[in-house]
PDB file with SEQRES, HELIX, SHEET and CRYST1 records, atoms N, CA, C and O in Angstrom:
SEQRES   1 A   90  UNK UNK UNK UNK UNK UNK UNK UNK UNK UNK UNK UNK UNK          
SEQRES   2 A   90  UNK UNK UNK UNK UNK UNK UNK UNK UNK UNK UNK UNK UNK          
SEQRES   3 A   90  UNK UNK UNK UNK UNK UNK UNK UNK UNK UNK UNK UNK UNK          
SEQRES   4 A   90  UNK UNK UNK UNK UNK UNK UNK UNK UNK UNK UNK UNK UNK          
SEQRES   5 A   90  UNK UNK UNK UNK UNK UNK UNK UNK UNK UNK UNK UNK UNK          
SEQRES   6 A   90  UNK UNK UNK UNK UNK UNK UNK UNK UNK UNK UNK UNK UNK          
SEQRES   7 A   90  UNK UNK UNK UNK UNK UNK UNK UNK UNK UNK UNK UNK              
HELIX    1 AA1 UNK A    3  UNK A   27  1                                  25    
HELIX    2 AA2 UNK A   31  UNK A   56  1                                  26    
HELIX    3 AA3 UNK A   60  UNK A   85  1                                  26    
CRYST1    1.000    1.000    1.000  90.00  90.00  90.00 P 1           1          
ATOM      1  N   UNK A   1       0.835  -1.177   0.000  1.00  0.00           N  
ATOM      2  CA  UNK A   1       0.000   0.000   0.000  1.00  0.00           C  
ATOM      3  C   UNK A   1       0.882   1.244   0.000  1.00  0.00           C  
ATOM      4  O   UNK A   1       1.948   1.269   0.615  1.00  0.00           O  
ATOM      5  N   UNK A   2       0.428   2.250  -0.686  1.00  0.00           N  
ATOM      6  CA  UNK A   2       1.220   3.464  -0.869  1.00  0.00           C  
ATOM      7  C   UNK A   2       1.375   4.256   0.431  1.00  0.00           C  
ATOM      8  O   UNK A   2       2.385   4.936   0.613  1.00  0.00           O  
ATOM      9  N   UNK A   3       0.396   4.181   1.337  1.00  0.00           N  
ATOM     10  CA  UNK A   3       0.453   4.928   2.590  1.00  0.00           C  
ATOM     11  C   UNK A   3       1.624   4.470   3.463  1.00  0.00           C  
ATOM     12  O   UNK A   3       2.184   5.272   4.210  1.00  0.00           O  
ATOM     13  N   UNK A   4       1.994   3.205   3.379  1.00  0.00           N  
ATOM     14  CA  UNK A   4       3.123   2.691   4.157  1.00  0.00           C  
ATOM     15  C   UNK A   4       4.453   3.302   3.708  1.00  0.00           C  
ATOM     16  O   UNK A   4       5.418   3.320   4.472  1.00  0.00           O  
ATOM     17  N   UNK A   5       4.503   3.794   2.490  1.00  0.00           N  
ATOM     18  CA  UNK A   5       5.719   4.439   1.993  1.00  0.00           C  
ATOM     19  C   UNK A   5       5.690   5.950   2.240  1.00  0.00           C  
ATOM     20  O   UNK A   5       6.718   6.557   2.539  1.00  0.00           O  
ATOM     21  N   UNK A   6       4.526   6.537   2.116  1.00  0.00           N  
ATOM     22  CA  UNK A   6       4.413   7.997   2.183  1.00  0.00           C  
ATOM     23  C   UNK A   6       4.559   8.519   3.613  1.00  0.00           C  
ATOM     24  O   UNK A   6       5.195   9.552   3.825  1.00  0.00           O  
ATOM     25  N   UNK A   7       3.987   7.832   4.587  1.00  0.00           N  
ATOM     26  CA  UNK A   7       4.010   8.309   5.973  1.00  0.00           C  
ATOM     27  C   UNK A   7       5.443   8.460   6.509  1.00  0.00           C  
ATOM     28  O   UNK A   7       5.747   9.508   7.079  1.00  0.00           O  
ATOM     29  N   UNK A   8       6.329   7.481   6.361  1.00  0.00           N  
ATOM     30  CA  UNK A   8       7.711   7.695   6.857  1.00  0.00           C  
ATOM     31  C   UNK A   8       8.444   8.834   6.139  1.00  0.00           C  
ATOM     32  O   UNK A   8       9.225   9.556   6.759  1.00  0.00           O  
ATOM     33  N   UNK A   9       8.197   8.994   4.844  1.00  0.00           N  
ATOM     34  CA  UNK A   9       8.821  10.094   4.107  1.00  0.00           C  
ATOM     35  C   UNK A   9       8.293  11.427   4.634  1.00  0.00           C  
ATOM     36  O   UNK A   9       9.054  12.383   4.779  1.00  0.00           O  
ATOM     37  N   UNK A  10       6.997  11.492   4.919  1.00  0.00           N  
ATOM     38  CA  UNK A  10       6.414  12.724   5.461  1.00  0.00           C  
ATOM     39  C   UNK A  10       6.972  13.020   6.851  1.00  0.00           C  
ATOM     40  O   UNK A  10       7.237  14.177   7.176  1.00  0.00           O  
ATOM     41  N   UNK A  11       7.152  11.984   7.677  1.00  0.00           N  
ATOM     42  CA  UNK A  11       7.777  12.176   8.988  1.00  0.00           C  
ATOM     43  C   UNK A  11       9.160  12.829   8.849  1.00  0.00           C  
ATOM     44  O   UNK A  11       9.489  13.766   9.577  1.00  0.00           O  
ATOM     45  N   UNK A  12       9.948  12.331   7.925  1.00  0.00           N  
ATOM     46  CA  UNK A  12      11.311  12.849   7.740  1.00  0.00           C  
ATOM     47  C   UNK A  12      11.278  14.294   7.260  1.00  0.00           C  
ATOM     48  O   UNK A  12      12.027  15.131   7.763  1.00  0.00           O  
ATOM     49  N   UNK A  13      10.414  14.594   6.290  1.00  0.00           N  
ATOM     50  CA  UNK A  13      10.374  15.939   5.731  1.00  0.00           C  
ATOM     51  C   UNK A  13       9.843  16.961   6.739  1.00  0.00           C  
ATOM     52  O   UNK A  13      10.374  18.067   6.845  1.00  0.00           O  
ATOM     53  N   UNK A  14       8.806  16.592   7.469  1.00  0.00           N  
ATOM     54  CA  UNK A  14       8.266  17.524   8.462  1.00  0.00           C  
ATOM     55  C   UNK A  14       9.252  17.691   9.620  1.00  0.00           C  
ATOM     56  O   UNK A  14       9.385  18.787  10.164  1.00  0.00           O  
ATOM     57  N   UNK A  15       9.933  16.630   9.995  1.00  0.00           N  
ATOM     58  CA  UNK A  15      10.954  16.748  11.043  1.00  0.00           C  
ATOM     59  C   UNK A  15      12.104  17.646  10.601  1.00  0.00           C  
ATOM     60  O   UNK A  15      12.639  18.413  11.403  1.00  0.00           O  
ATOM     61  N   UNK A  16      12.483  17.556   9.344  1.00  0.00           N  
ATOM     62  CA  UNK A  16      13.516  18.437   8.803  1.00  0.00           C  
ATOM     63  C   UNK A  16      13.056  19.894   8.836  1.00  0.00           C  
ATOM     64  O   UNK A  16      13.827  20.784   9.195  1.00  0.00           O  
ATOM     65  N   UNK A  17      11.812  20.132   8.463  1.00  0.00           N  
ATOM     66  CA  UNK A  17      11.268  21.488   8.534  1.00  0.00           C  
ATOM     67  C   UNK A  17      11.224  21.979   9.977  1.00  0.00           C  
ATOM     68  O   UNK A  17      11.487  23.152  10.243  1.00  0.00           O  
ATOM     69  N   UNK A  18      10.891  21.080  10.916  1.00  0.00           N  
ATOM     70  CA  UNK A  18      10.878  21.419  12.331  1.00  0.00           C  
ATOM     71  C   UNK A  18      12.266  21.845  12.799  1.00  0.00           C  
ATOM     72  O   UNK A  18      12.411  22.848  13.497  1.00  0.00           O  
ATOM     73  N   UNK A  19      13.278  21.083  12.413  1.00  0.00           N  
ATOM     74  CA  UNK A  19      14.650  21.403  12.820  1.00  0.00           C  
ATOM     75  C   UNK A  19      15.134  22.728  12.218  1.00  0.00           C  
ATOM     76  O   UNK A  19      15.830  23.494  12.884  1.00  0.00           O  
ATOM     77  N   UNK A  20      14.771  22.992  10.976  1.00  0.00           N  
ATOM     78  CA  UNK A  20      15.183  24.257  10.366  1.00  0.00           C  
ATOM     79  C   UNK A  20      14.482  25.439  11.032  1.00  0.00           C  
ATOM     80  O   UNK A  20      15.083  26.501  11.198  1.00  0.00           O  
ATOM     81  N   UNK A  21      13.218  25.265  11.416  1.00  0.00           N  
ATOM     82  CA  UNK A  21      12.513  26.333  12.130  1.00  0.00           C  
ATOM     83  C   UNK A  21      13.115  26.554  13.510  1.00  0.00           C  
ATOM     84  O   UNK A  21      13.236  27.691  13.966  1.00  0.00           O  
ATOM     85  N   UNK A  22      13.490  25.472  14.168  1.00  0.00           N  
ATOM     86  CA  UNK A  22      14.115  25.589  15.481  1.00  0.00           C  
ATOM     87  C   UNK A  22      15.462  26.305  15.381  1.00  0.00           C  
ATOM     88  O   UNK A  22      15.820  27.091  16.257  1.00  0.00           O  
ATOM     89  N   UNK A  23      16.194  26.032  14.324  1.00  0.00           N  
ATOM     90  CA  UNK A  23      17.466  26.720  14.108  1.00  0.00           C  
ATOM     91  C   UNK A  23      17.239  28.217  13.917  1.00  0.00           C  
ATOM     92  O   UNK A  23      17.998  29.036  14.434  1.00  0.00           O  
ATOM     93  N   UNK A  24      16.190  28.571  13.170  1.00  0.00           N  
ATOM     94  CA  UNK A  24      15.892  29.987  12.971  1.00  0.00           C  
ATOM     95  C   UNK A  24      15.447  30.627  14.282  1.00  0.00           C  
ATOM     96  O   UNK A  24      15.725  31.802  14.524  1.00  0.00           O  
ATOM     97  N   UNK A  25      14.766  29.870  15.121  1.00  0.00           N  
ATOM     98  CA  UNK A  25      14.360  30.390  16.421  1.00  0.00           C  
ATOM     99  C   UNK A  25      15.584  30.712  17.275  1.00  0.00           C  
ATOM    100  O   UNK A  25      15.607  31.730  17.967  1.00  0.00           O  
ATOM    101  N   UNK A  26      16.590  29.859  17.230  1.00  0.00           N  
ATOM    102  CA  UNK A  26      17.791  30.078  18.020  1.00  0.00           C  
ATOM    103  C   UNK A  26      18.690  31.162  17.434  1.00  0.00           C  
ATOM    104  O   UNK A  26      19.258  31.959  18.181  1.00  0.00           O  
ATOM    105  N   UNK A  27      18.828  31.203  16.122  1.00  0.00           N  
ATOM    106  CA  UNK A  27      19.792  32.085  15.477  1.00  0.00           C  
ATOM    107  C   UNK A  27      19.162  33.279  14.761  1.00  0.00           C  
ATOM    108  O   UNK A  27      19.847  33.999  14.035  1.00  0.00           O  
ATOM    109  N   UNK A  28      17.850  33.492  14.963  1.00  0.00           N  
ATOM    110  CA  UNK A  28      17.185  34.595  14.269  1.00  0.00           C  
ATOM    111  C   UNK A  28      17.846  35.924  14.556  1.00  0.00           C  
ATOM    112  O   UNK A  28      18.191  36.194  15.707  1.00  0.00           O  
ATOM    113  N   UNK A  29      18.033  36.761  13.558  1.00  0.00           N  
ATOM    114  CA  UNK A  29      18.722  38.025  13.807  1.00  0.00           C  
ATOM    115  C   UNK A  29      17.915  38.999  14.667  1.00  0.00           C  
ATOM    116  O   UNK A  29      18.504  39.809  15.383  1.00  0.00           O  
ATOM    117  N   UNK A  30      16.589  38.941  14.613  1.00  0.00           N  
ATOM    118  CA  UNK A  30      15.806  39.859  15.433  1.00  0.00           C  
ATOM    119  C   UNK A  30      14.500  39.193  15.877  1.00  0.00           C  
ATOM    120  O   UNK A  30      14.213  38.051  15.517  1.00  0.00           O  
ATOM    121  N   UNK A  31      13.728  39.925  16.656  1.00  0.00           N  
ATOM    122  CA  UNK A  31      12.519  39.362  17.279  1.00  0.00           C  
ATOM    123  C   UNK A  31      11.445  38.920  16.272  1.00  0.00           C  
ATOM    124  O   UNK A  31      10.859  37.856  16.469  1.00  0.00           O  
ATOM    125  N   UNK A  32      11.157  39.683  15.203  1.00  0.00           N  
ATOM    126  CA  UNK A  32      10.143  39.193  14.257  1.00  0.00           C  
ATOM    127  C   UNK A  32      10.503  37.852  13.617  1.00  0.00           C  
ATOM    128  O   UNK A  32       9.630  37.016  13.383  1.00  0.00           O  
ATOM    129  N   UNK A  33      11.788  37.652  13.339  1.00  0.00           N  
ATOM    130  CA  UNK A  33      12.211  36.364  12.783  1.00  0.00           C  
ATOM    131  C   UNK A  33      11.980  35.235  13.787  1.00  0.00           C  
ATOM    132  O   UNK A  33      11.577  34.135  13.409  1.00  0.00           O  
ATOM    133  N   UNK A  34      12.232  35.506  15.040  1.00  0.00           N  
ATOM    134  CA  UNK A  34      12.028  34.482  16.065  1.00  0.00           C  
ATOM    135  C   UNK A  34      10.544  34.185  16.271  1.00  0.00           C  
ATOM    136  O   UNK A  34      10.171  33.032  16.486  1.00  0.00           O  
ATOM    137  N   UNK A  35       9.697  35.209  16.207  1.00  0.00           N  
ATOM    138  CA  UNK A  35       8.254  34.990  16.339  1.00  0.00           C  
ATOM    139  C   UNK A  35       7.743  34.174  15.158  1.00  0.00           C  
ATOM    140  O   UNK A  35       6.930  33.268  15.343  1.00  0.00           O  
ATOM    141  N   UNK A  36       8.199  34.476  13.966  1.00  0.00           N  
ATOM    142  CA  UNK A  36       7.796  33.710  12.789  1.00  0.00           C  
ATOM    143  C   UNK A  36       8.286  32.266  12.878  1.00  0.00           C  
ATOM    144  O   UNK A  36       7.571  31.344  12.484  1.00  0.00           O  
ATOM    145  N   UNK A  37       9.494  32.065  13.391  1.00  0.00           N  
ATOM    146  CA  UNK A  37      10.012  30.710  13.574  1.00  0.00           C  
ATOM    147  C   UNK A  37       9.187  29.943  14.600  1.00  0.00           C  
ATOM    148  O   UNK A  37       8.930  28.753  14.423  1.00  0.00           O  
ATOM    149  N   UNK A  38       8.773  30.611  15.664  1.00  0.00           N  
ATOM    150  CA  UNK A  38       7.930  29.968  16.672  1.00  0.00           C  
ATOM    151  C   UNK A  38       6.576  29.595  16.088  1.00  0.00           C  
ATOM    152  O   UNK A  38       6.037  28.528  16.383  1.00  0.00           O  
ATOM    153  N   UNK A  39       6.032  30.473  15.262  1.00  0.00           N  
ATOM    154  CA  UNK A  39       4.766  30.188  14.584  1.00  0.00           C  
ATOM    155  C   UNK A  39       4.913  28.975  13.665  1.00  0.00           C  
ATOM    156  O   UNK A  39       4.034  28.115  13.617  1.00  0.00           O  
ATOM    157  N   UNK A  40       6.008  28.913  12.951  1.00  0.00           N  
ATOM    158  CA  UNK A  40       6.258  27.778  12.058  1.00  0.00           C  
ATOM    159  C   UNK A  40       6.493  26.494  12.851  1.00  0.00           C  
ATOM    160  O   UNK A  40       6.125  25.410  12.398  1.00  0.00           O  
ATOM    161  N   UNK A  41       7.102  26.609  14.027  1.00  0.00           N  
ATOM    162  CA  UNK A  41       7.315  25.428  14.869  1.00  0.00           C  
ATOM    163  C   UNK A  41       5.995  24.801  15.307  1.00  0.00           C  
ATOM    164  O   UNK A  41       5.854  23.578  15.297  1.00  0.00           O  
ATOM    165  N   UNK A  42       5.039  25.627  15.688  1.00  0.00           N  
ATOM    166  CA  UNK A  42       3.797  25.012  16.111  1.00  0.00           C  
ATOM    167  C   UNK A  42       3.014  24.459  14.932  1.00  0.00           C  
ATOM    168  O   UNK A  42       2.267  23.496  15.099  1.00  0.00           O  
ATOM    169  N   UNK A  43       3.161  25.036  13.744  1.00  0.00           N  
ATOM    170  CA  UNK A  43       2.528  24.449  12.556  1.00  0.00           C  
ATOM    171  C   UNK A  43       3.165  23.094  12.238  1.00  0.00           C  
ATOM    172  O   UNK A  43       2.465  22.149  11.873  1.00  0.00           O  
ATOM    173  N   UNK A  44       4.481  22.998  12.373  1.00  0.00           N  
ATOM    174  CA  UNK A  44       5.161  21.716  12.154  1.00  0.00           C  
ATOM    175  C   UNK A  44       4.756  20.685  13.206  1.00  0.00           C  
ATOM    176  O   UNK A  44       4.630  19.501  12.897  1.00  0.00           O  
ATOM    177  N   UNK A  45       4.554  21.127  14.437  1.00  0.00           N  
ATOM    178  CA  UNK A  45       4.095  20.220  15.486  1.00  0.00           C  
ATOM    179  C   UNK A  45       2.706  19.686  15.165  1.00  0.00           C  
ATOM    180  O   UNK A  45       2.422  18.509  15.385  1.00  0.00           O  
ATOM    181  N   UNK A  46       1.853  20.543  14.650  1.00  0.00           N  
ATOM    182  CA  UNK A  46       0.515  20.116  14.245  1.00  0.00           C  
ATOM    183  C   UNK A  46       0.617  19.072  13.140  1.00  0.00           C  
ATOM    184  O   UNK A  46      -0.084  18.060  13.164  1.00  0.00           O  
ATOM    185  N   UNK A  47       1.493  19.323  12.174  1.00  0.00           N  
ATOM    186  CA  UNK A  47       1.670  18.370  11.076  1.00  0.00           C  
ATOM    187  C   UNK A  47       2.170  17.019  11.593  1.00  0.00           C  
ATOM    188  O   UNK A  47       1.712  15.972  11.135  1.00  0.00           O  
ATOM    189  N   UNK A  48       3.096  17.041  12.534  1.00  0.00           N  
ATOM    190  CA  UNK A  48       3.590  15.779  13.098  1.00  0.00           C  
ATOM    191  C   UNK A  48       2.488  15.035  13.859  1.00  0.00           C  
ATOM    192  O   UNK A  48       2.389  13.811  13.773  1.00  0.00           O  
ATOM    193  N   UNK A  49       1.668  15.770  14.595  1.00  0.00           N  
ATOM    194  CA  UNK A  49       0.573  15.117  15.320  1.00  0.00           C  
ATOM    195  C   UNK A  49      -0.461  14.527  14.367  1.00  0.00           C  
ATOM    196  O   UNK A  49      -0.977  13.437  14.614  1.00  0.00           O  
ATOM    197  N   UNK A  50      -0.765  15.226  13.295  1.00  0.00           N  
ATOM    198  CA  UNK A  50      -1.713  14.693  12.314  1.00  0.00           C  
ATOM    199  C   UNK A  50      -1.144  13.446  11.647  1.00  0.00           C  
ATOM    200  O   UNK A  50      -1.857  12.463  11.440  1.00  0.00           O  
ATOM    201  N   UNK A  51       0.137  13.490  11.314  1.00  0.00           N  
ATOM    202  CA  UNK A  51       0.769  12.293  10.737  1.00  0.00           C  
ATOM    203  C   UNK A  51       0.734  11.117  11.710  1.00  0.00           C  
ATOM    204  O   UNK A  51       0.475   9.982  11.312  1.00  0.00           O  
ATOM    205  N   UNK A  52       0.995  11.394  12.978  1.00  0.00           N  
ATOM    206  CA  UNK A  52       0.951  10.342  13.984  1.00  0.00           C  
ATOM    207  C   UNK A  52      -0.464   9.779  14.129  1.00  0.00           C  
ATOM    208  O   UNK A  52      -0.646   8.572  14.286  1.00  0.00           O  
ATOM    209  N   UNK A  53      -1.463  10.664  14.074  1.00  0.00           N  
ATOM    210  CA  UNK A  53      -2.847  10.213  14.146  1.00  0.00           C  
ATOM    211  C   UNK A  53      -3.234   9.334  12.962  1.00  0.00           C  
ATOM    212  O   UNK A  53      -3.948   8.344  13.122  1.00  0.00           O  
ATOM    213  N   UNK A  54      -2.760   9.703  11.776  1.00  0.00           N  
ATOM    214  CA  UNK A  54      -3.030   8.887  10.591  1.00  0.00           C  
ATOM    215  C   UNK A  54      -2.311   7.554  10.709  1.00  0.00           C  
ATOM    216  O   UNK A  54      -2.879   6.507  10.399  1.00  0.00           O  
ATOM    217  N   UNK A  55      -1.064   7.591  11.156  1.00  0.00           N  
ATOM    218  CA  UNK A  55      -0.256   6.372  11.251  1.00  0.00           C  
ATOM    219  C   UNK A  55      -0.827   5.394  12.276  1.00  0.00           C  
ATOM    220  O   UNK A  55      -0.875   4.189  12.025  1.00  0.00           O  
ATOM    221  N   UNK A  56      -1.259   5.905  13.427  1.00  0.00           N  
ATOM    222  CA  UNK A  56      -1.769   5.028  14.482  1.00  0.00           C  
ATOM    223  C   UNK A  56      -3.280   4.803  14.399  1.00  0.00           C  
ATOM    224  O   UNK A  56      -3.815   3.916  15.065  1.00  0.00           O  
ATOM    225  N   UNK A  57      -3.958   5.594  13.594  1.00  0.00           N  
ATOM    226  CA  UNK A  57      -5.402   5.445  13.449  1.00  0.00           C  
ATOM    227  C   UNK A  57      -6.176   5.881  14.681  1.00  0.00           C  
ATOM    228  O   UNK A  57      -7.207   5.293  15.006  1.00  0.00           O  
ATOM    229  N   UNK A  58      -5.688   6.908  15.369  1.00  0.00           N  
ATOM    230  CA  UNK A  58      -6.322   7.387  16.584  1.00  0.00           C  
ATOM    231  C   UNK A  58      -6.756   8.833  16.401  1.00  0.00           C  
ATOM    232  O   UNK A  58      -6.009   9.650  15.863  1.00  0.00           O  
ATOM    233  N   UNK A  59      -7.971   9.148  16.852  1.00  0.00           N  
ATOM    234  CA  UNK A  59      -8.504  10.501  16.692  1.00  0.00           C  
ATOM    235  C   UNK A  59      -8.007  11.462  17.767  1.00  0.00           C  
ATOM    236  O   UNK A  59      -8.146  12.675  17.609  1.00  0.00           O  
ATOM    237  N   UNK A  60      -7.440  10.959  18.841  1.00  0.00           N  
ATOM    238  CA  UNK A  60      -7.007  11.829  19.932  1.00  0.00           C  
ATOM    239  C   UNK A  60      -5.894  12.778  19.490  1.00  0.00           C  
ATOM    240  O   UNK A  60      -5.784  13.886  20.014  1.00  0.00           O  
ATOM    241  N   UNK A  61      -5.081  12.362  18.545  1.00  0.00           N  
ATOM    242  CA  UNK A  61      -3.997  13.208  18.060  1.00  0.00           C  
ATOM    243  C   UNK A  61      -4.528  14.398  17.267  1.00  0.00           C  
ATOM    244  O   UNK A  61      -3.922  15.470  17.268  1.00  0.00           O  
ATOM    245  N   UNK A  62      -5.655  14.209  16.595  1.00  0.00           N  
ATOM    246  CA  UNK A  62      -6.258  15.315  15.861  1.00  0.00           C  
ATOM    247  C   UNK A  62      -6.813  16.365  16.824  1.00  0.00           C  
ATOM    248  O   UNK A  62      -6.744  17.564  16.553  1.00  0.00           O  
ATOM    249  N   UNK A  63      -7.357  15.912  17.936  1.00  0.00           N  
ATOM    250  CA  UNK A  63      -7.843  16.851  18.946  1.00  0.00           C  
ATOM    251  C   UNK A  63      -6.686  17.613  19.580  1.00  0.00           C  
ATOM    252  O   UNK A  63      -6.794  18.812  19.840  1.00  0.00           O  
ATOM    253  N   UNK A  64      -5.589  16.924  19.826  1.00  0.00           N  
ATOM    254  CA  UNK A  64      -4.401  17.596  20.367  1.00  0.00           C  
ATOM    255  C   UNK A  64      -3.870  18.621  19.369  1.00  0.00           C  
ATOM    256  O   UNK A  64      -3.427  19.699  19.765  1.00  0.00           O  
ATOM    257  N   UNK A  65      -3.913  18.294  18.082  1.00  0.00           N  
ATOM    258  CA  UNK A  65      -3.460  19.229  17.053  1.00  0.00           C  
ATOM    259  C   UNK A  65      -4.350  20.472  17.030  1.00  0.00           C  
ATOM    260  O   UNK A  65      -3.855  21.582  16.835  1.00  0.00           O  
ATOM    261  N   UNK A  66      -5.638  20.299  17.225  1.00  0.00           N  
ATOM    262  CA  UNK A  66      -6.547  21.445  17.280  1.00  0.00           C  
ATOM    263  C   UNK A  66      -6.241  22.351  18.471  1.00  0.00           C  
ATOM    264  O   UNK A  66      -6.242  23.575  18.345  1.00  0.00           O  
ATOM    265  N   UNK A  67      -5.981  21.745  19.618  1.00  0.00           N  
ATOM    266  CA  UNK A  67      -5.646  22.533  20.804  1.00  0.00           C  
ATOM    267  C   UNK A  67      -4.350  23.315  20.614  1.00  0.00           C  
ATOM    268  O   UNK A  67      -4.265  24.481  20.999  1.00  0.00           O  
ATOM    269  N   UNK A  68      -3.353  22.683  20.029  1.00  0.00           N  
ATOM    270  CA  UNK A  68      -2.083  23.365  19.779  1.00  0.00           C  
ATOM    271  C   UNK A  68      -2.280  24.493  18.779  1.00  0.00           C  
ATOM    272  O   UNK A  68      -1.656  25.546  18.910  1.00  0.00           O  
ATOM    273  N   UNK A  69      -3.136  24.292  17.783  1.00  0.00           N  
ATOM    274  CA  UNK A  69      -3.398  25.348  16.805  1.00  0.00           C  
ATOM    275  C   UNK A  69      -4.040  26.560  17.457  1.00  0.00           C  
ATOM    276  O   UNK A  69      -3.665  27.695  17.164  1.00  0.00           O  
ATOM    277  N   UNK A  70      -5.001  26.329  18.334  1.00  0.00           N  
ATOM    278  CA  UNK A  70      -5.659  27.458  19.003  1.00  0.00           C  
ATOM    279  C   UNK A  70      -4.700  28.198  19.921  1.00  0.00           C  
ATOM    280  O   UNK A  70      -4.645  29.428  19.908  1.00  0.00           O  
ATOM    281  N   UNK A  71      -3.945  27.452  20.719  1.00  0.00           N  
ATOM    282  CA  UNK A  71      -2.995  28.104  21.632  1.00  0.00           C  
ATOM    283  C   UNK A  71      -1.866  28.793  20.866  1.00  0.00           C  
ATOM    284  O   UNK A  71      -1.407  29.860  21.274  1.00  0.00           O  
ATOM    285  N   UNK A  72      -1.424  28.210  19.788  1.00  0.00           N  
ATOM    286  CA  UNK A  72      -0.373  28.821  18.987  1.00  0.00           C  
ATOM    287  C   UNK A  72      -0.826  30.118  18.346  1.00  0.00           C  
ATOM    288  O   UNK A  72      -0.058  31.078  18.279  1.00  0.00           O  
ATOM    289  N   UNK A  73      -2.067  30.157  17.872  1.00  0.00           N  
ATOM    290  CA  UNK A  73      -2.588  31.380  17.274  1.00  0.00           C  
ATOM    291  C   UNK A  73      -2.659  32.497  18.306  1.00  0.00           C  
ATOM    292  O   UNK A  73      -2.230  33.621  18.045  1.00  0.00           O  
ATOM    293  N   UNK A  74      -3.198  32.188  19.470  1.00  0.00           N  
ATOM    294  CA  UNK A  74      -3.313  33.191  20.527  1.00  0.00           C  
ATOM    295  C   UNK A  74      -1.920  33.659  20.974  1.00  0.00           C  
ATOM    296  O   UNK A  74      -1.706  34.849  21.204  1.00  0.00           O  
ATOM    297  N   UNK A  75      -0.994  32.733  21.093  1.00  0.00           N  
ATOM    298  CA  UNK A  75       0.365  33.099  21.485  1.00  0.00           C  
ATOM    299  C   UNK A  75       1.050  33.978  20.462  1.00  0.00           C  
ATOM    300  O   UNK A  75       1.747  34.925  20.828  1.00  0.00           O  
ATOM    301  N   UNK A  76       0.865  33.683  19.187  1.00  0.00           N  
ATOM    302  CA  UNK A  76       1.469  34.502  18.139  1.00  0.00           C  
ATOM    303  C   UNK A  76       0.881  35.903  18.139  1.00  0.00           C  
ATOM    304  O   UNK A  76       1.611  36.883  17.995  1.00  0.00           O  
ATOM    305  N   UNK A  77      -0.421  36.003  18.299  1.00  0.00           N  
ATOM    306  CA  UNK A  77      -1.055  37.325  18.345  1.00  0.00           C  
ATOM    307  C   UNK A  77      -0.557  38.116  19.552  1.00  0.00           C  
ATOM    308  O   UNK A  77      -0.274  39.308  19.437  1.00  0.00           O  
ATOM    309  N   UNK A  78      -0.448  37.463  20.703  1.00  0.00           N  
ATOM    310  CA  UNK A  78       0.028  38.152  21.906  1.00  0.00           C  
ATOM    311  C   UNK A  78       1.468  38.620  21.740  1.00  0.00           C  
ATOM    312  O   UNK A  78       1.797  39.743  22.121  1.00  0.00           O  
ATOM    313  N   UNK A  79       2.323  37.784  21.181  1.00  0.00           N  
ATOM    314  CA  UNK A  79       3.718  38.185  20.969  1.00  0.00           C  
ATOM    315  C   UNK A  79       3.832  39.341  19.988  1.00  0.00           C  
ATOM    316  O   UNK A  79       4.643  40.246  20.182  1.00  0.00           O  
ATOM    317  N   UNK A  80       3.028  39.315  18.941  1.00  0.00           N  
ATOM    318  CA  UNK A  80       3.074  40.399  17.959  1.00  0.00           C  
ATOM    319  C   UNK A  80       2.573  41.708  18.556  1.00  0.00           C  
ATOM    320  O   UNK A  80       3.139  42.771  18.302  1.00  0.00           O  
ATOM    321  N   UNK A  81       1.500  41.625  19.358  1.00  0.00           N  
ATOM    322  CA  UNK A  81       1.011  42.841  20.020  1.00  0.00           C  
ATOM    323  C   UNK A  81       2.068  43.394  20.980  1.00  0.00           C  
ATOM    324  O   UNK A  81       2.268  44.606  21.061  1.00  0.00           O  
ATOM    325  N   UNK A  82       2.726  42.519  21.689  1.00  0.00           N  
ATOM    326  CA  UNK A  82       3.776  42.969  22.607  1.00  0.00           C  
ATOM    327  C   UNK A  82       4.932  43.605  21.843  1.00  0.00           C  
ATOM    328  O   UNK A  82       5.487  44.617  22.271  1.00  0.00           O  
ATOM    329  N   UNK A  83       5.286  43.009  20.722  1.00  0.00           N  
ATOM    330  CA  UNK A  83       6.393  43.525  19.931  1.00  0.00           C  
ATOM    331  C   UNK A  83       6.057  44.887  19.330  1.00  0.00           C  
ATOM    332  O   UNK A  83       6.917  45.766  19.272  1.00  0.00           O  
ATOM    333  N   UNK A  84       4.819  45.068  18.885  1.00  0.00           N  
ATOM    334  CA  UNK A  84       4.441  46.330  18.256  1.00  0.00           C  
ATOM    335  C   UNK A  84       4.149  47.437  19.259  1.00  0.00           C  
ATOM    336  O   UNK A  84       4.531  48.586  19.036  1.00  0.00           O  
ATOM    337  N   UNK A  85       3.475  47.109  20.364  1.00  0.00           N  
ATOM    338  CA  UNK A  85       3.002  48.135  21.291  1.00  0.00           C  
ATOM    339  C   UNK A  85       3.727  48.144  22.636  1.00  0.00           C  
ATOM    340  O   UNK A  85       3.688  49.141  23.358  1.00  0.00           O  
ATOM    341  N   UNK A  86       4.383  47.044  22.971  1.00  0.00           N  
ATOM    342  CA  UNK A  86       5.032  46.957  24.268  1.00  0.00           C  
ATOM    343  C   UNK A  86       4.083  46.566  25.378  1.00  0.00           C  
ATOM    344  O   UNK A  86       4.481  46.498  26.541  1.00  0.00           O  
ATOM    345  N   UNK A  87       2.824  46.305  25.034  1.00  0.00           N  
ATOM    346  CA  UNK A  87       1.823  45.932  26.020  1.00  0.00           C  
ATOM    347  C   UNK A  87       0.837  44.985  25.350  1.00  0.00           C  
ATOM    348  O   UNK A  87       0.484  45.173  24.185  1.00  0.00           O  
ATOM    349  N   UNK A  88       0.397  43.982  26.073  1.00  0.00           N  
ATOM    350  CA  UNK A  88      -0.531  43.013  25.500  1.00  0.00           C  
ATOM    351  C   UNK A  88      -1.972  43.433  25.737  1.00  0.00           C  
ATOM    352  O   UNK A  88      -2.789  43.431  24.817  1.00  0.00           O  
ATOM    353  N   UNK A  89      -2.276  43.793  26.973  1.00  0.00           N  
ATOM    354  CA  UNK A  89      -3.637  44.182  27.325  1.00  0.00           C  
ATOM    355  C   UNK A  89      -3.693  45.696  27.454  1.00  0.00           C  
ATOM    356  O   UNK A  89      -2.901  46.307  28.171  1.00  0.00           O  
ATOM    357  N   UNK A  90      -4.632  46.278  26.752  1.00  0.00           N  
ATOM    358  CA  UNK A  90      -4.738  47.745  26.753  1.00  0.00           C  
ATOM    359  C   UNK A  90      -5.647  48.233  27.837  1.00  0.00           C  
ATOM    360  O   UNK A  90      -5.847  49.440  27.978  1.00  0.00           O  
TER     361      UNK A  90                                                      
END                                                                             
């Protein structure tokens, strides 16, 4: 079956993207680059969880991916507001 070949390749590619985003998070020249790298890290984490859910055939991983997506969005918005205004809550 083709899925048995595609899933491991997807694991490797998404893990590589995760590592490159983590490198940008550590070595980013300024704060916007680091915020974008953090945003990309949580998107890669979501992709890994979805792949794991497909591989294991369990729906709980999809729910975890949804929770990470919601928290990641709120975190990115809060960091951007802090970066632009210096304050999160007005």
